[in-house]
N, C-alpha and C positions, 0 to 999 in steps of 0.2 A: 546715656550720657551723649554729648554732642559729637558727631563724628566729624572730623576736620577734612575738609575737601583739600587737594592738592594742586599744585601748580609751581613752576620756577619762572625766572624772568630776565631778560636781557634788555631791560629799559629801551625799548624801541620808540614808543610814542609817549611823549610826556605833554600832558594838557593840564592847565591851572584853571581853576574855578574857586571863587569866592562866594560863600553863601552865609547869610545870617539865619540862624535856626531858632525856632520856637523851643522854649525851655519849661522846666517845671515850674508850677505856680508862681512862688515869689522870685525865681531866679532871674537876673537880668540877661539880655539876650548876648550871645557869645558867637563870634564869627570864626569859621572854619575855613581854611583855604586848602583845598585839595588838589593833589598832584597824582595823574593816573600813572602806575607802573605797568608796564607790558613787556615780556620778553619777545624779541623779534623772532618770528616763525614759530612761536608756541601757540598751542590751541587754548591754552589758559594760563594765566599767571596769578598766583595768590602770594600775598605779602603776610608775613605774621608778627615776626619780632623785629624790634629796631634797638640799636644801643646809642650810647650818649654822642657817639661820633657819627651817627646817622647811617650806619650800615645796617642793610636790611636782611633777613632771612625769610625764606618761605618754601615754595615748591612751584614748579611749573610742569606741565603737559607738553611734551615734544610733538612733532607732527606724526609721529606714529603711534601716539597714545600713551607712551611710557612716562611715568612721574619721576620727577628728580628733585632732589633737595637742592637748595641753592643759597648763595651768599651773593649780595649785590653792593659793591662800593662805587657810589656813583653810577656810571654806566658799565663798569667792568662786572661781568657775571663769572662767579666760579660755582661750577657744579659740584655739590656734595652728596654722593651716593655711598652709603654704608655697603662695604664689599660682602657683608654678612646676609644679605637679603636684598629685597627690591623695595621700590615706592617710598624712598627716603623723604621724610618730611621734616624740615628745620623750624623749629617753633621759638626758641629763645637764643639771646646772644647777649654778652656782656662786652664791658670795654675792652677787655684783652681778646676779643673775638673767639671765645670759647662758645661754642654751639651746642644747644640740646634739641633733642627731638625724638622721633622714633622711626623705625622702618618695619616692613613686614618680613617675618622670617620664615624658615621652612617649613614651619606648621601653620602658616597663614595666620599667626598671630602677631600684634604690635609688639615691638621690642625697643625700649627706651635706650637711647645712647647719648653720650658726651663726645665731641668732637674737639680735640685739642692737641696741639703740636702736630698736626697734620695726621692724626691717629684718631680711629673710631674705637671707643669702647663701650660695652653694654652696661646699661643701669638696671640692676635686677634686685629689687628689694626680697627679703626672705620669704618664700612660700608664694611667690608670684607666678601666675601662669602666663599673664602678658603685662607689660608695662609701658608707660609713656612718660617723657620728660617735657615739662613746658616752660618753666622759668629758671633763670640763673641771675644771681645779683654779682656785684663787683668783687665779693670776698669768694664767689664760687659755690655758694650754697645752691642747691638745686631743689625744685619742686616738681611733683607730678602725681601720677596714680598708677594703680595696679589691680589686677583682680586675682583673688586666690583661689584655691581648689574648690571652695564652697561657693564660687561665682558671686562672691562678696566685691564691691568696688571699695578701695581704700585711697585715701591721699597719702602722700609721703613728703618728707622733706629730707635731704641728704646733705649732710655737713660732714666733710672730710671722707670717712668711710663708714659713718655712722647715719643709719636710717632711723627716722622717727615716723610711726604711722599716725595719720591725721584723719579722726572721723568725727564728723559733726553729730552731736547728740541728737538721736531719733532719727537720722538720716538712714535710709536704705543704702545709699552710695554717696561716696565723696571723692572729689578729686582736687588736688592742690594745682592751682594755676600760675600765679605769679609771685615774686617775692622781691622787695625792695632792700635798699641798703640798711634798713632799720631792723630787717627781720620780719616786717609785717607781710603775711601771706593771704592772698585770695583764694577762695575755694568755692567751687561749684558743688551742689549737692541736691539730692532729690528724695522724694518720698512719694507716697501714692497720689498726693495732691498736685505734684508738678516739680518744677526745676527752680532752685533758689540760689542766691549769692551770699557769701559771707567773708568776712576776714578774720584771721586769727593774730591775736597779739601775743602768742606764747603762752597764754593761761586761758583765755577766753573766746569763743566765737561770737562774733556780731553780724547779724543780717543786714545786708545793704543792697536790697532789690531795687530795680529801676521802677520808679512809681507808674503805676497804671500798665505794666507789663503784664502779659499773660505768663512768660518765662523769662527769667534773668540768666544770663550767661557770662559771669564776671571773667576777666582776662587778667592783663598785667597791671602792676601798680608802680608808681615812680616814687621817689625820694620823699616828695612833698605830700604823699598819700593820695594823689589823683589817680583814678582808676579808670580803665575802659572796659566797655561791655558789647556784647550783642544781646538784643532781646527781641521777643516776639509779640505781635499785636494780636487782636482777636481774629484775624484772618490768617494767622499762621505766618505772616510776613516778618522777615528779619530787619532790624534796623541797629544803628549803632547809639552808643550813649557814653557820656563822660560824665564822671562824678568827681568833682574838685573837693580837696580838703575831705576825702570820703571816710577817714578814720577819725574824724572828729565831729562835734556837734554842728558845725558850720558848714556841713557839706551841702552841695548844690548839684542838681543834675541837669544835664544838657542833652537832648536828644538829637540825632543827626542822620542824614542820609546822603550819600555821594550823590550829587546832581544827576550823573548819567545812569544811577541805578533804577531798576524796576521793581523787583521783589525781594532783593537781598543787599544790604549792606552790613558788614561785621566788623567791629572793631576788636583788635587783638593786642597789638603791642603799644607801648608808650615809653618814652625815655625822660630823662630830667630836664628837658629843654623845650617842652611844650609841643612834642611832635608824636601824633598817633599814627600808627599803621594798621593796615586791615585789607579787606577785600571787598568787591561787589560783583553783581551780575548785571549785565545789560539786558535789553528786550530780547536779545536773541539767545540769551541764557549763557554767554560767554563770561568767563570768570577775568577780572582784573585786579591787580593791586592797587592800593592808594597809600599815599602818605598825606597827613593833614596837620598843619599848624593851628594853634588856637590862641 
């Protein structure tokens, strides 16, 4: 499974770039306008989720090397650290500013959480050894993954207090990533041949891999069915991708790289106003967040 790196941010430097990106075969070009997000004084900044108001969540690494969860409203940074553990990572946020993610517990395992009304609460599917939460939609339905005592990885969707396990048929592991307001869920899964991406419509799983990618890592999905990804090429380098209308036959893929990135651009979040969030690494290996319009 993909291990999320972490960092928080205090929007210190903001640099804007516009780039026209080569796309999949018959797709027209699409312009992405990138803005770098960096927390002042942080060693690294990673942006993961974005809600419809443009509020960002993620993680930053402070000058002492400690990882903190974060929420960023404009330039206002709020540090969100679950008091039950260390290394909080905030992944998803909805318009009510309810945040989901995970932290490292006393057993050195990931533990999923929801942060609501200034309170952290664990997300713990039955039988889980560790868990993590990735997505949350406007109605508060949550997606994520967990590992059981047999060391098998499963996805889940949590609606109210009810968990539903999600396993892509034939997969050796599954994790649920994003969920939109129609209830469509994106999932990463793998088998002995590699890593793949799908979406789940409540009845069936549909594969939506990035064309020509060695591995596809699907992440968030918006209400229109647009989906954001990270993917790897034959050299093992990470790039971003956007799939528009990805849950229909008219889907089109657009690959992108943050202009200052060297060997890593990762798309993670997307909202309903054509705004993508993610992170990249520069030539010195320093992590920065980004947001990009399209």
